[in-house]
C-alpha positions as CSV (number, residue, x, y, z in Angstrom):
1,M,0.0,0.0,0.0
2,D,1.4,3.4,-0.9
3,A,1.5,6.2,1.6
4,P,-1.5,8.5,1.6
5,D,-1.1,11.5,-0.7
6,S,-3.1,13.9,1.5
7,P,-1.4,16.2,4.0
8,R,-0.1,14.2,7.0
9,P,-1.4,15.4,10.4
10,A,1.0,16.7,13.0
11,A,2.3,14.3,15.6
12,I,0.1,13.9,18.7
13,P,2.0,14.0,22.0
14,G,1.7,10.6,23.8
15,R,0.6,8.8,20.6
16,G,2.7,6.7,18.2
17,T,1.0,8.1,15.2
18,A,-1.7,10.7,14.1
19,L,-2.3,8.9,10.8
20,V,-5.8,7.6,9.9
21,V,-4.5,4.9,7.6
22,P,-6.9,3.6,4.9
23,N,-8.4,0.2,5.7
24,R,-7.3,-2.3,3.1
25,F,-10.7,-4.0,3.2
26,E,-12.8,-0.9,2.8
27,R,-13.6,0.9,-0.5
28,L,-14.2,4.3,1.2
29,H,-11.7,6.2,3.5
30,L,-12.5,9.2,5.6
31,E,-10.0,11.3,7.5
32,P,-10.1,14.6,9.3
33,D,-9.2,17.8,7.4
34,P,-6.1,19.2,9.1
35,D,-7.0,22.7,7.8
36,A,-10.7,22.6,8.8
37,D,-12.0,25.6,10.7
38,L,-13.4,24.3,14.0
39,G,-15.1,27.5,14.9
40,P,-14.3,30.2,17.4
41,D,-15.5,28.1,20.4
42,C,-13.6,24.9,19.5
43,G,-10.0,26.0,19.6
44,E,-7.5,23.3,18.5
45,A,-8.7,19.7,17.8
46,P,-8.7,17.7,21.1
47,H,-6.2,14.9,21.6
48,P,-8.1,11.6,21.1
49,R,-9.0,9.7,24.2
50,T,-8.7,5.9,24.4
51,Q,-12.0,4.1,24.0
52,F,-12.7,0.6,25.2
53,Y,-15.2,-1.8,23.6
54,D,-16.4,-5.2,24.7
55,D,-15.1,-8.1,22.6
56,S,-17.8,-10.9,22.6
57,S,-15.4,-13.7,21.4
58,E,-16.5,-17.1,22.4
59,S,-13.0,-18.5,22.5
60,I,-9.8,-17.2,23.9
61,L,-7.1,-19.6,22.7
62,N,-5.7,-19.0,19.1
63,P,-3.8,-21.6,17.2
64,I,-0.5,-20.4,15.9
65,D,0.7,-21.9,12.6
66,S,4.0,-20.1,12.3
67,P,7.0,-22.4,12.1
68,D,9.2,-19.4,13.1
69,L,7.9,-19.2,16.6
70,G,8.1,-22.7,18.0
71,I,4.8,-22.4,19.9
72,S,1.4,-23.5,18.7
73,M,-1.1,-21.6,20.9
74,G,-1.6,-18.0,21.8
75,L,-3.8,-15.8,24.1
76,N,-4.5,-12.1,23.8
77,P,-6.9,-10.5,26.3
78,Y,-6.9,-7.2,24.2
79,R,-7.1,-6.2,20.6
80,G,-5.4,-3.0,19.8
81,C,-2.7,-1.6,22.0
82,E,-2.4,1.8,23.8
83,H,1.4,1.6,23.9
84,G,1.4,3.2,20.4
85,C,4.7,1.7,19.2
86,A,5.3,3.2,15.7
87,Y,6.7,-0.1,14.5
88,C,4.0,-2.5,15.8
89,Y,3.5,-5.3,13.3
90,A,0.0,-6.0,14.9
91,R,-1.5,-2.7,13.7
92,P,-3.1,-4.2,10.5
93,T,-5.2,-6.6,12.7
94,H,-7.5,-3.6,13.3
95,D,-8.5,-3.6,9.7
96,Y,-10.5,-6.8,10.4
97,L,-12.6,-4.8,12.8
98,G,-13.4,-2.1,10.3
99,W,-11.1,0.5,11.9
100,D,-7.6,1.5,10.9
101,S,-4.1,0.5,11.8
102,G,-3.0,4.0,12.6
103,L,-4.5,6.1,15.3
104,A,-7.5,3.8,15.8
105,F,-5.2,0.9,16.7
106,E,-4.0,2.7,19.8
107,T,-7.2,4.5,20.8
108,K,-9.9,1.9,20.2
109,I,-9.2,-1.2,22.4
110,M,-11.2,-4.3,22.3
111,V,-11.5,-5.9,25.7
112,K,-12.2,-9.6,26.2
113,R,-13.8,-9.4,29.6
114,R,-14.6,-13.1,29.7
115,A,-10.9,-14.1,29.0
116,P,-10.3,-15.9,32.3
117,E,-13.7,-17.6,32.2
118,L,-13.1,-18.8,28.6
119,L,-9.6,-20.0,29.5
120,R,-11.0,-21.9,32.5
121,A,-13.5,-23.6,30.3
122,A,-10.9,-24.5,27.7
123,F,-8.6,-26.1,30.2
124,A,-11.5,-28.0,31.9
125,S,-12.4,-29.6,28.5
126,K,-11.3,-33.1,28.0
127,K,-10.2,-32.0,24.5
128,W,-7.4,-29.8,25.9
129,R,-3.9,-31.2,25.4
130,P,-1.6,-29.5,28.0
131,Q,0.9,-27.3,26.2
132,T,2.6,-23.9,26.5
133,V,0.5,-20.9,25.7
134,A,2.0,-17.6,24.6
135,M,0.6,-14.4,26.0
136,S,1.2,-11.2,24.0
137,G,1.6,-13.0,20.7
138,V,-0.1,-10.0,19.1
139,T,-0.8,-7.2,21.5
140,D,0.8,-6.6,24.9
141,C,-1.1,-8.3,27.7
142,Y,0.2,-5.7,30.2
143,Q,-0.7,-2.6,28.2
144,P,-2.2,0.3,30.3
145,A,-5.7,-1.1,30.1
146,E,-4.6,-4.0,32.2
147,R,-4.4,-1.8,35.3
148,H,-8.1,-1.5,35.2
149,F,-9.5,-4.7,33.6
150,R,-7.0,-7.1,35.3
151,L,-7.7,-9.8,32.6
152,T,-4.1,-10.9,32.3
153,R,-4.0,-11.3,36.1
154,G,-7.2,-13.4,35.9
155,C,-5.8,-15.6,33.1
156,L,-2.5,-16.2,35.0
157,E,-4.5,-17.3,38.0
158,V,-6.2,-19.9,35.8
159,F,-2.9,-21.0,34.4
160,A,-1.7,-21.5,38.0
161,K,-4.8,-23.3,39.1
162,F,-4.5,-25.8,36.2
163,R,-0.7,-25.7,36.2
164,N,-0.6,-25.2,32.5
165,P,2.6,-23.6,31.1
166,V,2.5,-20.0,29.9
167,S,5.2,-17.8,28.3
168,V,4.7,-14.1,28.7
169,I,6.3,-11.3,26.7
170,T,5.8,-7.6,27.6
171,K,7.4,-4.2,27.6
172,N,5.5,-3.0,30.6
173,A,6.7,-3.0,34.2
174,L,3.1,-3.8,35.2
175,I,4.0,-7.5,35.1
176,T,5.7,-7.1,38.5
177,R,2.3,-6.6,40.0
178,D,1.7,-10.3,39.4
179,L,4.9,-11.6,40.9
180,D,2.9,-13.7,43.4
181,V,1.1,-15.7,40.7
182,L,4.2,-15.9,38.4
183,S,6.3,-17.2,41.3
184,Q,3.7,-19.9,42.0
185,L,3.9,-20.9,38.3
186,A,7.7,-20.9,38.4
187,R,7.7,-23.4,41.3
188,H,6.1,-25.9,38.9
189,H,8.2,-25.0,35.9
190,C,5.1,-23.5,34.2
191,V,6.2,-20.0,33.3
192,S,8.8,-18.0,31.4
193,A,8.8,-14.3,31.0
194,Y,10.5,-12.1,28.3
195,V,10.9,-8.3,28.6
196,S,11.1,-6.6,25.3
197,V,13.8,-3.9,25.0
198,T,14.2,-1.9,21.8
199,T,16.6,0.8,22.9
200,L,18.4,2.0,26.0
201,D,17.9,5.6,24.9
202,T,15.1,7.0,27.1
203,E,14.4,9.9,24.8
204,L,14.2,7.7,21.7
205,A,12.0,5.2,23.5
206,G,9.6,8.0,24.5
207,K,9.1,8.9,20.8
208,L,9.1,5.3,19.5
209,E,7.0,3.6,22.2
210,P,5.2,6.6,23.8
211,R,3.1,4.7,26.4
212,A,5.3,1.8,27.2
213,A,7.7,1.6,30.2
214,R,11.0,3.4,29.7
215,P,14.2,1.3,29.3
216,E,15.4,1.7,32.9
217,H,12.1,0.5,34.2
218,R,12.2,-2.6,31.9
219,L,15.7,-3.5,33.2
220,R,14.4,-3.0,36.7
221,T,11.5,-5.4,35.8
222,I,14.0,-8.0,34.7
223,R,15.7,-7.8,38.1
224,K,12.4,-8.1,40.0
225,L,11.4,-11.1,38.0
226,A,14.7,-12.8,38.4
227,D,14.8,-12.1,42.2
228,A,11.3,-13.7,42.4
229,G,12.6,-16.9,40.8
230,V,10.8,-16.4,37.5
231,P,12.9,-17.5,34.5
232,V,13.3,-14.2,32.6
233,G,14.9,-13.3,29.3
234,V,15.2,-10.2,27.1
235,M,13.8,-9.9,23.6
236,V,15.6,-7.2,21.6
237,A,12.6,-6.4,19.4
238,P,12.4,-5.0,17.0
239,V,16.0,-4.4,15.9
240,I,15.7,-1.3,13.6
241,P,18.5,-1.2,11.1
242,G,20.3,2.1,11.0
243,L,18.6,3.3,14.2
244,T,18.9,0.8,17.1
245,D,21.0,-2.1,15.7
246,A,24.2,-0.8,17.1
247,E,22.7,-1.0,20.6
248,L,22.3,-4.8,20.5
249,P,25.5,-5.6,22.5
250,A,24.7,-3.0,25.2
251,I,21.1,-4.2,25.6
252,L,22.2,-7.8,26.0
253,A,24.8,-6.8,28.5
254,A,22.5,-4.6,30.5
255,A,19.8,-7.3,30.6
256,A,22.2,-10.0,31.7
257,E,23.5,-7.8,34.5
258,A,19.8,-7.3,35.6
259,G,19.3,-11.1,35.8
260,A,18.1,-12.2,32.4
261,R,19.0,-15.8,31.6
262,S,18.1,-15.9,27.9
263,A,17.8,-13.6,24.9
264,G,16.4,-13.4,21.4
265,Y,15.9,-10.7,18.8
266,V,13.5,-9.9,16.0
267,L,14.2,-7.7,13.0
268,L,11.8,-4.8,12.2
269,R,8.7,-5.9,10.2
270,L,6.7,-3.5,8.1
271,P,3.6,-5.4,6.9
272,Y,0.8,-3.6,5.1
273,S,0.1,-0.1,6.5
274,V,2.7,-0.4,9.3
275,K,5.0,0.9,6.6
276,D,3.0,4.1,6.3
277,V,3.0,4.6,10.1
278,F,6.7,4.0,10.5
279,L,7.8,6.2,7.5
280,Q,5.7,9.0,9.0
281,W,7.4,8.5,12.3
282,L,10.8,8.8,10.6
283,D,9.6,12.1,9.0
284,D,8.5,13.4,12.4
285,H,11.4,12.2,14.6
286,A,14.4,11.1,12.5
287,P,14.3,12.7,9.0
288,G,18.0,12.9,8.7
289,K,18.3,9.1,9.2
290,K,15.4,8.1,7.1
291,A,17.3,7.3,3.9
292,R,19.9,5.3,5.6
293,I,17.3,3.3,7.6
294,I,15.3,2.5,4.5
295,D,18.4,1.5,2.5
296,R,19.4,-0.9,5.3
297,I,15.9,-2.4,5.7
298,E,15.7,-3.0,1.9
299,A,19.2,-4.7,2.1
300,L,17.9,-7.1,4.7
301,R,14.5,-7.7,3.0
302,G,15.6,-8.5,-0.6
303,G,15.1,-5.0,-1.9
304,K,11.7,-4.5,-0.2
305,L,10.5,-2.9,3.0
306,N,8.9,-6.2,4.1
307,D,9.3,-9.9,3.5
308,P,6.7,-12.2,5.0
309,S,8.5,-15.4,4.0
310,W,8.8,-18.1,6.7
311,G,12.4,-18.3,7.9
312,A,13.3,-14.8,6.8
313,R,10.5,-12.5,8.2
314,L,12.0,-12.4,11.8
315,S,15.7,-12.2,11.0
316,G,16.1,-11.0,7.4
317,Q,18.4,-12.3,4.7
318,G,21.7,-11.5,3.1
319,V,25.0,-10.4,4.3
320,F,23.7,-7.8,6.8
321,A,21.3,-10.3,8.3
322,E,24.2,-12.8,8.8
323,Q,26.3,-10.0,10.4
324,L,23.5,-9.2,12.8
325,R,23.0,-12.9,13.6
326,T,26.7,-13.3,14.3
327,L,26.8,-10.1,16.5
328,F,23.8,-11.4,18.5
329,E,25.3,-14.8,19.1
330,I,28.7,-13.6,20.1
331,T,27.5,-10.8,22.4
332,A,24.9,-13.1,24.0
333,R,27.5,-15.7,24.7
334,R,29.8,-13.1,26.2
335,A,27.0,-11.9,28.4
336,G,26.3,-15.4,29.7
337,L,22.9,-15.6,28.0
338,N,21.3,-18.7,26.5
339,R,23.6,-21.1,28.3
340,E,20.6,-23.2,29.4
341,R,17.2,-23.5,27.7
342,T,14.2,-22.9,29.9
343,E,12.0,-25.9,29.5
344,L,8.4,-25.5,30.6
345,D,6.7,-28.7,31.9
346,P,3.1,-29.5,31.1
347,S,3.3,-32.9,32.9
348,G,1.9,-31.4,36.1
349,F,-1.3,-30.2,34.4
350,R,-4.4,-30.9,36.5
351,R,-8.1,-30.2,36.5
352,P,-9.1,-29.1,40.0
353,E,-12.8,-29.0,39.2
354,T,-12.9,-32.7,38.5
355,N,-11.2,-33.8,41.7
356,G,-12.3,-32.1,44.9
357,Q,-9.3,-33.3,46.9
358,L,-7.0,-31.1,44.8
359,S,-8.7,-28.0,46.2
360,L,-6.8,-28.6,49.5
361,F,-3.5,-28.1,47.7
362,E,-4.2,-25.4,45.2
363,G,-1.8,-23.0,46.9
364,A,1.0,-25.5,47.0
């Protein structure tokens, strides 16, 4: 999709984008006129407030068919994400809701209020085969909405009750609120946590990920998780060529010092209209680096801005991709990361509702 030809709106403080990106499934597209006269009593256009909508989904577990991820089931309590990360590959999922992947993605949040209830029903079913479930496979399960709705907390309590393994990834320090449940899961080898770190530059993070925790808070989160006995790693994601790639060694070293045991990385992905949002972000915040960043992305993506191919979409291809992979492996090894693989154990899975005696030991 080509970038819109109409004048682009000014950046909105606290938001990742001000763009209203055309929905690829809709024939008509409406966007506000940046030059419209609002009248003498209106003043400037108000900053958009976050709106929450009930999601009436009848299931909560989503099969994952990606061979790149090594996990087959995901859970997302929210659709859309208020963090507003300019690079978020999940933005185009809002197109399926009839909204847009720009400003609407971070201001219109679908809330699955029945998530814990639906998860409990899934685990209680005889059809369920105990296996690791990934939380935040699409949107962050600890985004700001979680402070109020507490759906992630409720789901973790269900995981603990059934002792079904769960892997959590987040860029929000709010995860430390649930250290009690996470520690309980860790005692039964049923949890791993990854904290996503894109940059150690606080100013850059504030522009790139406006409503996510700042880098120092994420490192502090890693320390708190490690001190609580929760297996924790760092996910350097996304690595943005020409902007944050040089920080990879420093991020790994800082995370290891904070207590991370493992690490991974994911290369920047720009599917569909994410390209428009990110290019606009470069115009607003890094115009002098834009050409270099685009050139490097294309070098890693076979001459394109995005490559969805299995095996290449997460790490890229070509000489620069190989250099990045080698840099990661060497610096991770020097930092003492990835020495042991965290294996989650589904063998302790239980169904408390079907055996009243287990209720005596649920806190064990």
